[in-house]
Each structure stands twice: as structure tokens, then as C-alpha cells.
MIKOLKOL-692183 format. One line per 8 residues: their letters; for each residue z, x, y of N, C-alpha, C, O, CB. Coordinates in pm, 1 decimal, padded with zeros to 6 digits, always signed. Last residue first. Glycine has a CB too. Layout:
<atoms>
A = Z X Y Z X Y Z X Y Z X Y Z X Y ~ ...
</atoms>
This chain:
<atoms>
XXXXXXXX = +01892.5 -06576.9 +00993.9 +01810.2 -06678.8 +01060.7 +01898.4 -06779.0 +01130.0 +01848.4 -06872.8 +01192.0 +01717.9 -06750.1 +00960.8 ~ +01915.1 -06243.3 +00957.2 +01997.4 -06363.3 +00969.3 +01915.2 -06462.5 +01048.1 +01872.8 -06432.6 +01159.7 +02136.6 -06334.4 +01038.6 ~ +01688.3 -06067.5 +00742.4 +01732.3 -06111.2 +00874.8 +01821.7 -06233.3 +00864.1 +01806.5 -06315.8 +00774.0 +01611.9 -06141.9 +00964.2 ~ +01750.7 -05820.2 +00485.7 +01699.6 -05948.2 +00534.8 +01760.1 -05984.4 +00670.4 +01867.9 -05937.7 +00707.1 +01728.9 -06059.0 +00433.5 ~ +01696.3 -05463.9 +00534.7 +01761.4 -05581.5 +00477.6 +01711.8 -05708.1 +00542.3 +01639.5 -05704.2 +00641.9 +01911.7 -05571.8 +00492.3 ~ +01550.0 -05240.1 +00615.4 +01694.8 -05241.7 +00633.7 +01765.2 -05362.5 +00575.7 +01888.1 -05361.8 +00568.7 +01725.4 -05233.7 +00776.8 ~ +01272.8 -05266.0 +00548.6 +01341.2 -05135.7 +00541.8 +01492.4 -05148.6 +00535.6 +01557.4 -05076.8 +00459.7 +01303.5 -05051.1 +00661.1 ~ +01197.7 -05528.4 +00583.3 +01162.5 -05463.4 +00456.0 +01236.6 -05330.9 +00439.0 +01260.6 -05288.0 +00326.2 +01010.6 -05439.8 +00448.1
XXXXXXXX = +01274.8 -05572.2 +00842.9 +01350.5 -05638.0 +00737.1 +01319.9 -05575.6 +00601.5 +01406.8 -05570.5 +00514.4 +01319.5 -05787.7 +00734.5 ~ +01089.8 -05460.0 +01013.6 +01210.2 -05382.0 +00981.1 +01291.6 -05444.4 +00868.1 +01370.3 -05374.8 +00803.9 +01297.8 -05367.8 +01104.5 ~ +00897.2 -05668.1 +01026.6 +00859.8 -05533.0 +00983.7 +00981.8 -05452.6 +00938.2 +00976.8 -05384.9 +00835.6 +00788.4 -05459.4 +01097.4 ~ +01036.2 -05892.2 +01123.7 +00971.2 -05896.7 +00992.5 +00938.8 -05758.0 +00938.7 +00951.4 -05733.1 +00818.8 +00844.2 -05978.8 +01000.4 ~ +01346.4 -05770.1 +01263.5 +01218.9 -05840.0 +01275.4 +01151.1 -05830.4 +01139.0 +01204.3 -05766.5 +01048.2 +01128.2 -05779.0 +01390.6 ~ +01663.8 -05693.2 +01391.7 +01584.1 -05739.5 +01279.1 +01455.5 -05807.9 +01324.5 +01457.1 -05893.1 +01413.4 +01665.5 -05834.5 +01193.5 ~ +01686.7 -05410.5 +01611.7 +01724.0 -05544.6 +01569.4 +01626.6 -05590.2 +01461.0 +01520.1 -05531.2 +01442.5 +01724.3 -05643.6 +01690.0 ~ +01800.1 -05101.0 +01689.0 +01695.2 -05171.2 +01615.6 +01750.3 -05304.3 +01566.9 +01847.2 -05309.7 +01491.3 +01642.9 -05085.8 +01496.3
XXXXXXXX = +01853.3 -04905.8 +01975.0 +01905.2 -05006.8 +01883.8 +01788.2 -05076.8 +01817.6 +01688.6 -05108.3 +01882.9 +01996.1 -05108.5 +01957.8 ~ +01853.6 -04557.3 +02052.5 +01786.4 -04686.5 +02047.1 +01854.7 -04776.8 +01945.0 +01906.5 -04730.9 +01843.2 +01637.3 -04669.0 +02012.5 ~ +01871.8 -04263.2 +02247.6 +01940.5 -04362.0 +02165.8 +01862.2 -04493.0 +02168.0 +01811.2 -04534.4 +02272.1 +02085.6 -04383.6 +02215.6 ~ +01775.1 -04090.4 +02432.7 +01754.9 -04055.0 +02292.0 +01820.7 -04154.0 +02196.8 +01824.5 -04129.7 +02076.2 +01808.7 -03916.3 +02265.5 ~ +01856.3 -04171.7 +02681.0 +01716.7 -04198.9 +02644.3 +01686.7 -04165.7 +02498.4 +01583.9 -04208.1 +02445.5 +01623.4 -04120.1 +02734.2 ~ +02128.0 -04310.8 +02801.7 +02092.8 -04219.8 +02692.3 +01952.0 -04253.7 +02643.1 +01931.9 -04352.3 +02572.3 +02196.5 -04229.5 +02575.0 ~ +02216.8 -04494.1 +02989.6 +02131.0 -04385.8 +03035.0 +02090.7 -04286.8 +02927.0 +02024.9 -04187.3 +02957.4 +02198.4 -04313.1 +03143.4 ~ +02515.5 -04566.9 +02823.8 +02425.0 -04601.7 +02933.4 +02347.0 -04478.4 +02978.8 +02404.6 -04372.3 +03003.1 +02503.8 -04662.4 +03052.0
XXXXXXXX = +02512.1 -04526.9 +02471.3 +02571.6 -04495.2 +02600.8 +02469.2 -04524.2 +02710.0 +02349.1 -04507.3 +02688.9 +02618.8 -04346.4 +02606.4 ~ +02454.4 -04797.7 +02242.5 +02413.2 -04673.7 +02307.0 +02489.6 -04653.0 +02436.6 +02527.3 -04749.0 +02503.7 +02262.6 -04674.3 +02333.7 ~ +02727.0 -04947.6 +02055.9 +02591.9 -04941.6 +02111.1 +02564.1 -04805.6 +02171.7 +02640.8 -04710.9 +02154.2 +02571.7 -05050.5 +02215.7 ~ +02963.4 -04926.1 +01926.1 +02921.8 -05060.4 +01965.2 +02780.0 -05061.9 +02019.8 +02719.0 -05168.4 +02028.7 +03017.1 -05116.8 +02068.6 ~ +03139.8 -04753.8 +01669.5 +03032.6 -04757.8 +01768.8 +02998.5 -04902.0 +01801.4 +03004.1 -04989.4 +01714.9 +02907.4 -04682.8 +01718.2 ~ +03409.4 -04645.3 +01567.7 +03366.0 -04783.6 +01589.3 +03262.5 -04786.5 +01701.6 +03295.3 -04818.4 +01815.8 +03487.4 -04876.0 +01623.6 ~ +03455.2 -04400.4 +01318.3 +03418.5 -04432.3 +01455.4 +03366.9 -04576.0 +01465.0 +03290.2 -04621.3 +01380.2 +03312.7 -04333.6 +01506.9 ~ +03497.5 -04300.0 +01070.1 +03598.9 -04391.1 +01123.2 +03568.8 -04436.5 +01265.7 +03650.8 -04505.1 +01326.9 +03734.4 -04324.6 +01119.2
XXXXXXXX = +03288.8 -04123.4 +01025.3 +03299.3 -04241.6 +00939.7 +03398.7 -04343.8 +00994.3 +03384.9 -04463.0 +00967.0 +03340.0 -04200.6 +00799.3 ~ +03328.3 -03903.0 +01190.1 +03229.0 -04003.0 +01228.9 +03245.6 -04132.2 +01149.3 +03218.8 -04240.2 +01201.9 +03088.1 -03947.7 +01209.5 ~ +03531.9 -03697.8 +01290.5 +03544.1 -03797.3 +01183.9 +03454.5 -03916.3 +01219.5 +03501.2 -04017.1 +01272.5 +03694.1 -03842.5 +01164.3 ~ +03495.9 -03542.8 +01517.4 +03448.6 -03488.4 +01389.3 +03455.2 -03588.7 +01275.0 +03391.0 -03568.0 +01172.1 +03529.2 -03366.9 +01352.8 ~ +03395.1 -03772.8 +01777.2 +03469.4 -03658.3 +01726.7 +03417.4 -03617.7 +01589.8 +03306.5 -03655.0 +01551.5 +03619.2 -03689.8 +01719.6 ~ +03246.2 -03976.5 +01892.7 +03336.5 -04008.1 +01781.1 +03425.2 -03892.5 +01737.0 +03522.5 -03914.6 +01664.9 +03256.5 -04054.1 +01664.5 ~ +03087.2 -03881.0 +02100.0 +03153.7 -04010.6 +02114.8 +03264.7 -04030.3 +02012.2 +03366.0 -04093.8 +02041.7 +03052.3 -04122.8 +02102.4 ~ +02994.3 -03637.6 +01999.6 +03061.8 -03640.7 +02129.0 +03139.4 -03769.7 +02149.7 +03246.4 -03768.3 +02210.6 +02961.5 -03623.0 +02240.6
XXXXXXXX = +02867.6 -03716.6 +01766.7 +02988.3 -03634.7 +01755.4 +03064.8 -03631.0 +01886.8 +03187.6 -03622.0 +01886.3 +02952.6 -03492.7 +01711.7 ~ +02654.9 -03858.6 +01892.4 +02746.3 -03925.2 +01799.6 +02876.2 -03847.5 +01785.6 +02984.2 -03906.3 +01792.1 +02680.5 -03942.1 +01662.7 ~ +02530.5 -03652.5 +02031.3 +02586.0 -03765.8 +02104.2 +02687.7 -03839.2 +02017.9 +02794.5 -03877.5 +02065.7 +02474.3 -03861.5 +02149.0 ~ +02445.4 -03488.3 +01824.1 +02542.4 -03434.6 +01919.7 +02603.9 -03545.4 +02004.9 +02719.1 -03533.1 +02046.7 +02475.8 -03330.4 +02009.9 ~ +02258.0 -03652.2 +01693.5 +02385.7 -03623.4 +01628.5 +02488.3 -03569.8 +01727.4 +02606.6 -03602.0 +01716.3 +02365.8 -03523.6 +01515.3 ~ +02096.7 -03911.5 +01873.1 +02110.1 -03769.7 +01843.7 +02249.7 -03743.9 +01786.8 +02347.1 -03806.9 +01828.0 +02084.8 -03683.6 +01971.0 ~ +02041.4 -04231.6 +01709.2 +02082.7 -04145.9 +01819.7 +02088.3 -04000.2 +01776.0 +02084.9 -03969.7 +01656.8 +02218.7 -04190.2 +01873.9 ~ +02000.5 -04561.6 +01634.2 +01941.0 -04429.1 +01610.9 +01972.1 -04343.7 +01732.0 +01934.6 -04377.7 +01844.2 +01785.2 -04437.8 +01585.7
XXXXXXXX = +02146.4 -04836.5 +01473.7 +02143.1 -04751.7 +01592.1 +02088.5 -04614.9 +01551.0 +02125.4 -04560.2 +01447.1 +02285.4 -04738.9 +01657.1 ~ +02093.4 -05162.9 +01363.4 +02078.9 -05021.0 +01334.0 +02070.5 -04944.9 +01465.8 +01997.4 -04983.5 +01557.0 +01953.2 -04994.0 +01245.5 ~ +02327.3 -05425.6 +01306.3 +02205.7 -05375.5 +01368.1 +02205.1 -05226.0 +01344.2 +02307.9 -05168.9 +01307.9 +02197.9 -05410.7 +01521.9 ~ +02463.7 -05670.0 +01077.7 +02461.2 -05540.5 +01144.0 +02327.9 -05520.5 +01214.3 +02229.4 -05588.7 +01185.8 +02486.6 -05427.2 +01043.4 ~ +02687.6 -05881.8 +00900.4 +02569.0 -05864.7 +00983.6 +02578.4 -05732.0 +01057.0 +02687.1 -05687.3 +01093.7 +02553.7 -05982.1 +01083.9 ~ +02781.6 -05947.9 +00562.1 +02809.3 -05891.2 +00693.6 +02678.2 -05876.1 +00769.0 +02571.8 -05859.8 +00709.3 +02882.6 -05754.5 +00681.7 ~ +02936.3 -06113.5 +00294.2 +02817.6 -06099.4 +00377.8 +02859.8 -06040.3 +00511.4 +02962.5 -06078.9 +00567.2 +02745.2 -06236.4 +00397.3 ~ +03057.2 -06064.0 -00032.4 +03083.7 -06060.6 +00110.8 +02952.3 -06042.5 +00185.8 +02867.0 -05964.2 +00144.1 +03183.4 -05947.2 +00146.1
XXXXXXXX = +03220.7 -06132.2 -00332.9 +03094.7 -06136.6 -00258.6 +03122.5 -06148.2 -00108.5 +03201.4 -06231.9 -00064.7 +03006.9 -06255.1 -00306.9 ~ +03448.4 -05906.7 -00452.3 +03440.1 -06034.6 -00382.3 +03308.2 -06035.2 -00305.3 +03285.8 -05948.2 -00221.1 +03563.8 -06056.8 -00286.0 ~ +03551.5 -05749.5 -00742.4 +03445.7 -05759.9 -00643.4 +03442.6 -05900.1 -00584.1 +03435.1 -05999.4 -00656.6 +03309.9 -05724.7 -00705.4 ~ +03721.3 -05730.8 -00957.5 +03758.7 -05660.5 -00835.2 +03655.1 -05671.5 -00723.5 +03670.9 -05607.8 -00619.4 +03782.3 -05516.5 -00866.1 ~ +03638.1 -05839.1 -01192.2 +03730.7 -05918.3 -01111.6 +03759.5 -05855.3 -00976.2 +03816.6 -05920.6 -00888.8 +03859.8 -05937.8 -01186.2 ~ +03328.2 -05867.2 -01357.3 +03425.0 -05781.9 -01288.4 +03509.9 -05868.1 -01196.4 +03459.3 -05959.2 -01130.8 +03353.7 -05668.9 -01208.2 ~ +03143.3 -06041.9 -01462.7 +03250.9 -05997.4 -01550.5 +03349.0 -05903.1 -01483.3 +03446.0 -05861.9 -01547.0 +03193.2 -05930.7 -01670.2 ~ +02856.1 -05927.2 -01293.1 +02924.5 -06033.3 -01366.3 +03031.7 -05973.4 -01455.9 +03012.7 -05868.0 -01516.6 +02824.5 -06115.9 -01449.7
XXXXXXXX = +02885.3 -05737.7 -00997.2 +02844.2 -05745.8 -01137.2 +02923.3 -05856.8 -01205.2 +03041.6 -05877.0 -01177.9 +02865.4 -05609.6 -01210.4 ~ +02784.9 -05828.6 -00673.5 +02892.9 -05811.4 -00770.1 +02837.7 -05823.8 -00911.0 +02754.2 -05909.6 -00939.6 +03005.1 -05914.8 -00746.5 ~ +02668.8 -05712.7 -00375.4 +02627.4 -05758.4 -00507.7 +02739.6 -05727.0 -00605.7 +02782.9 -05612.4 -00618.2 +02492.7 -05691.2 -00552.2 ~ +02705.0 -05819.7 -00039.6 +02744.3 -05732.6 -00150.6 +02705.8 -05796.6 -00282.6 +02710.1 -05918.6 -00298.5 +02895.9 -05703.6 -00147.1 ~ +02456.3 -05855.6 +00188.7 +02542.4 -05931.5 +00099.1 +02575.9 -05841.6 -00018.4 +02486.9 -05793.1 -00088.2 +02474.3 -06064.8 +00051.7 ~ +02369.5 -05805.4 +00517.4 +02397.4 -05740.0 +00390.0 +02491.2 -05829.3 +00311.9 +02593.9 -05873.4 +00363.6 +02458.6 -05597.5 +00410.1 ~ +02126.7 -05872.2 +00759.0 +02237.8 -05922.8 +00680.4 +02246.9 -05846.2 +00550.5 +02147.0 -05824.3 +00482.0 +02222.6 -06072.8 +00653.8 ~ +02051.9 -05789.9 +01098.4 +02026.7 -05773.8 +00956.2 +02147.8 -05829.4 +00883.1 +02258.0 -05833.5 +00937.8 +01999.8 -05623.5 +00918.1
XXXXXXXX = +02007.8 -06007.8 +01383.2 +02080.9 -05911.9 +01301.6 +02024.3 -05903.2 +01159.9 +01959.1 -05994.9 +01110.0 +02228.2 -05949.4 +01296.5 ~ +01938.5 -06074.2 +01695.8 +01870.8 -06084.2 +01565.5 +01925.1 -05972.5 +01477.0 +01890.7 -05855.7 +01495.5 +01713.0 -06074.1 +01580.3 ~ +02220.1 -06212.9 +01879.9 +02123.6 -06106.4 +01849.0 +02056.4 -06132.9 +01715.1 +02110.0 -06205.0 +01630.9 +02193.1 -05968.4 +01847.2 ~ +02404.9 -06416.0 +01904.0 +02328.6 -06378.2 +02023.0 +02219.1 -06275.6 +01996.6 +02133.7 -06253.4 +02082.5 +02421.4 -06324.5 +02126.5 ~ +02521.4 -06463.7 +01657.6 +02499.5 -06577.5 +01746.2 +02406.0 -06542.8 +01862.3 +02335.7 -06629.9 +01913.4 +02632.6 -06627.5 +01800.1 ~ +02567.4 -06219.9 +01537.6 +02458.4 -06303.1 +01486.1 +02427.0 -06421.5 +01576.9 +02315.8 -06474.2 +01572.7 +02492.9 -06353.4 +01347.7 ~ +02634.9 -05923.9 +01661.9 +02672.2 -06062.4 +01689.4 +02557.0 -06153.8 +01650.1 +02458.5 -06163.4 +01723.4 +02709.5 -06081.9 +01839.2 ~ +02702.3 -05645.8 +01453.1 +02605.4 -05723.5 +01529.8 +02656.9 -05866.3 +01545.9 +02715.7 -05922.4 +01453.5 +02466.1 -05722.6 +01460.7
XXXXXXXX = +02817.3 -05307.6 +01394.5 +02833.5 -05454.2 +01393.7 +02736.7 -05523.6 +01488.8 +02695.2 -05467.8 +01590.4 +02976.4 -05491.3 +01431.1 ~ +02577.6 -05061.4 +01279.5 +02691.7 -05100.1 +01361.7 +02700.2 -05252.2 +01363.1 +02600.8 -05319.5 +01335.8 +02679.5 -05043.0 +01506.9 ~ +02450.3 -04800.4 +01076.8 +02465.8 -04943.7 +01100.1 +02589.7 -04967.8 +01184.7 +02693.2 -04904.1 +01165.3 +02475.0 -05021.3 +00966.4 ~ +02250.0 -04515.9 +01175.5 +02363.5 -04578.7 +01110.0 +02368.7 -04727.5 +01147.8 +02299.6 -04772.4 +01239.3 +02495.8 -04506.9 +01148.8 ~ +02080.7 -04214.0 +01190.3 +02066.6 -04359.5 +01191.3 +02184.3 -04418.0 +01115.2 +02214.9 -04375.0 +01004.0 +01930.0 -04405.1 +01128.4 ~ +02027.2 -03926.0 +01387.8 +02098.5 -03993.7 +01280.7 +02078.3 -04144.2 +01298.7 +02061.2 -04193.1 +01410.4 +02251.0 -03955.8 +01280.6 ~ +01825.0 -03643.3 +01478.3 +01856.7 -03785.7 +01487.5 +01933.9 -03833.2 +01365.7 +01909.9 -03787.3 +01254.0 +01729.4 -03867.5 +01503.3 ~ +01946.1 -03329.4 +01603.9 +01865.2 -03408.5 +01511.7 +01909.2 -03553.7 +01524.6 +02017.3 -03582.7 +01575.6 +01879.5 -03357.3 +01363.7
XXXXXXXX = +02112.3 -03093.6 +01689.7 +01997.4 -03151.2 +01758.7 +01902.9 -03216.5 +01657.9 +01794.2 -03165.6 +01630.5 +01923.1 -03043.2 +01840.2 ~ +02350.8 -02944.6 +01669.0 +02339.2 -03078.4 +01608.7 +02226.1 -03157.7 +01675.1 +02243.3 -03274.0 +01711.5 +02473.3 -03155.8 +01621.4 ~ +02401.4 -02683.9 +01740.7 +02368.5 -02778.4 +01847.5 +02362.1 -02922.8 +01799.6 +02367.4 -03014.8 +01881.3 +02237.0 -02740.9 +01910.0 ~ +02475.0 -02589.2 +01476.8 +02552.5 -02558.7 +01596.6 +02526.8 -02663.4 +01704.9 +02620.9 -02724.8 +01755.3 +02518.1 -02417.9 +01648.7 ~ +02299.5 -02690.6 +01280.9 +02442.9 -02684.6 +01254.7 +02527.5 -02659.4 +01378.5 +02641.9 -02704.4 +01384.1 +02470.3 -02578.4 +01154.9 ~ +02032.4 -02704.0 +01397.2 +02087.4 -02808.4 +01311.0 +02239.5 -02806.0 +01305.7 +02302.7 -02910.0 +01324.2 +02032.0 -02794.4 +01171.6 ~ +01993.1 -02476.5 +01554.9 +01959.0 -02608.7 +01608.4 +02027.4 -02719.1 +01528.9 +02075.1 -02816.8 +01586.5 +01806.9 -02629.6 +01607.3 ~ +02069.9 -02276.2 +01372.6 +02141.8 -02292.7 +01499.1 +02117.9 -02432.5 +01557.1 +02211.4 -02498.3 +01602.7 +02098.0 -02184.8 +01600.4
XXXXXXXX = +01875.2 -02310.2 +01173.3 +02016.7 -02328.7 +01141.3 +02098.7 -02349.9 +01268.3 +02188.4 -02434.2 +01270.0 +02070.5 -02207.8 +01063.2 ~ +01645.5 -02245.4 +01323.1 +01660.3 -02378.5 +01264.6 +01806.1 -02407.5 +01230.0 +01854.9 -02517.7 +01254.9 +01573.0 -02391.6 +01139.5 ~ +01697.3 -01975.4 +01386.0 +01679.1 -02073.8 +01493.5 +01697.2 -02216.5 +01441.2 +01758.1 -02299.5 +01508.6 +01539.6 -02058.3 +01557.3 ~ +01706.2 -01862.9 +01126.9 +01824.1 -01857.5 +01214.0 +01814.3 -01962.4 +01324.7 +01912.3 -02030.8 +01354.0 +01839.7 -01716.5 +01275.4 ~ +01442.0 -01910.1 +01044.3 +01554.1 -01965.6 +00968.2 +01680.0 -01968.7 +01053.6 +01753.0 -02067.8 +01052.3 +01578.7 -01883.8 +00840.1 ~ +01302.0 -01758.1 +01234.2 +01279.3 -01902.9 +01224.7 +01394.8 -01970.1 +01150.7 +01440.2 -02076.9 +01191.6 +01145.0 -01932.7 +01152.9 ~ +01394.6 -01501.0 +01171.7 +01421.3 -01558.8 +01303.4 +01402.9 -01710.1 +01303.5 +01480.4 -01782.1 +01366.5 +01330.5 -01495.6 +01407.8 ~ +01288.8 -01469.9 +00912.9 +01433.6 -01468.3 +00932.5 +01469.9 -01531.0 +01067.0 +01566.6 -01606.7 +01075.1 +01487.8 -01324.3 +00924.2
XXXXXXXX = +01012.5 -01473.3 +00977.3 +01069.9 -01573.1 +00887.4 +01221.6 -01581.9 +00904.7 +01276.4 -01692.0 +00910.4 +01035.1 -01539.8 +00741.6 ~ +00989.8 -01242.6 +01136.5 +00959.5 -01373.2 +01194.1 +01022.3 -01483.4 +01108.7 +01079.8 -01577.7 +01163.2 +00806.3 -01393.9 +01205.6 ~ +01052.4 -01050.5 +00940.2 +01137.2 -01064.6 +01058.7 +01115.0 -01200.7 +01124.2 +01211.1 -01267.0 +01163.2 +01108.7 -00951.3 +01159.7 ~ +00838.3 -01086.2 +00760.4 +00976.0 -01104.4 +00715.5 +01070.0 -01126.1 +00833.8 +01158.2 -01211.8 +00827.6 +01021.8 -00983.4 +00633.5 ~ +00618.2 -01018.2 +00922.7 +00628.7 -01153.5 +00867.3 +00771.9 -01182.6 +00823.0 +00821.8 -01292.7 +00845.8 +00531.8 -01171.0 +00748.6 ~ +00681.8 -00745.9 +00967.9 +00667.3 -00837.9 +01079.1 +00683.4 -00982.9 +01032.2 +00754.4 -01061.1 +01095.4 +00531.2 -00818.1 +01146.7 ~ +00671.9 -00644.7 +00708.3 +00797.3 -00639.6 +00782.9 +00794.8 -00739.1 +00899.0 +00893.5 -00807.9 +00925.0 +00823.2 -00497.0 +00835.0 ~ +00398.9 -00686.7 +00653.8 +00501.6 -00751.9 +00572.1 +00636.5 -00753.7 +00643.3 +00707.5 -00854.1 +00638.9 +00514.9 -00681.1 +00436.9
XXXXXXXX = +00284.6 -00516.1 +00848.5 +00258.3 -00659.2 +00851.3 +00362.7 -00736.6 +00770.4 +00409.8 -00841.3 +00814.8 +00118.2 -00688.0 +00797.7 ~ +00375.4 -00267.7 +00758.6 +00414.9 -00316.7 +00890.8 +00395.2 -00467.9 +00901.6 +00479.4 -00538.5 +00957.1 +00334.6 -00245.2 +01000.6 ~ +00242.0 -00256.5 +00513.8 +00388.8 -00258.1 +00516.9 +00439.3 -00310.1 +00650.8 +00534.8 -00387.7 +00655.9 +00445.3 -00117.0 +00490.3 ~ -00022.0 -00248.9 +00605.1 +00022.2 -00360.0 +00520.1 +00174.1 -00370.7 +00519.6 +00229.0 -00480.8 +00524.3 -00029.9 -00342.1 +00376.4 ~ -00025.3 -00005.5 +00743.8 -00048.5 -00130.8 +00815.8 -00000.9 -00251.6 +00734.4 +00054.7 -00346.0 +00790.5 -00197.6 -00145.6 +00849.6 ~ +00011.7 +00189.6 +00537.7 +00113.1 +00173.0 +00642.0 +00097.7 +00040.2 +00716.3 +00198.6 -00022.1 +00749.5 +00105.5 +00288.7 +00741.0 ~ -00091.4 +00063.9 +00212.1 -00100.9 +00149.9 +00329.3 +00003.3 +00109.0 +00434.3 +00072.4 +00008.0 +00420.4 -00243.4 +00143.9 +00389.0 ~ +00000.0 +00084.6 -00116.3 +00000.0 +00000.0 +00000.0 +00000.0 +00090.0 +00123.8 +00082.3 +00180.7 +00136.4 +00122.1 -00096.7 -00000.8
</atoms>
């Protein structure tokens, strides 16, 4: 292998390592990615998705339950800023005012196939 080929391989290896480091920094340090989660929805005033728990026959520990929700899509750093490190216990109600990276998704025919049936 001549000197130019080795230099090219080193150059490609260095670029690859830099790309991996930049991606890890963006994902794990800056949390610059979108997350989608379900939040409570007022079925009386909004078009909500409906989830009905499915119980297996013969089990006594399952109570059929219906809940309504809407879907929120936001940047992870915003979610962690609002909720802290324990996101599962956070009670989100909607997007922060002026947050252009946040959106609420209500039920329509197209989204019902992805997220669940609509409350009529």
C-alpha cells in the first residue's frame, strides 16, 4: 500500500470518528431530537384519540378502561427542561407558548390509523 492510500484511510477514519462524536454529542448531551408522547385530552372540546385496554379472558386483575389522549411532538431538550430527568412522571398539558418545535396532533382519519381510533 502506497503512502497516499494510507493517508486517505487515515483521513476517512478521522472523519468517521468526528461524525460519531458529533452525533453522540447532539443526541446525548444536547438532546436535539424529537420525541412523541401522549397527553390527556378533553373529549368534549377536542378531537381526541381513544385507547381501550384489552383484557385477556380468565384474568381477574384487568379492568377494561378507556382513556382519551392527544399526541404531542417536541424536542427532547424542551421535554427535559419542563419535566426534569424523570419524564415518565411529568404531567404535560401542551406546548410552551412560542415553541416552534412543538406540535399537538389531534385525531383525524389519517392519524387514527397510526395512533388509535377517534372519539366521536
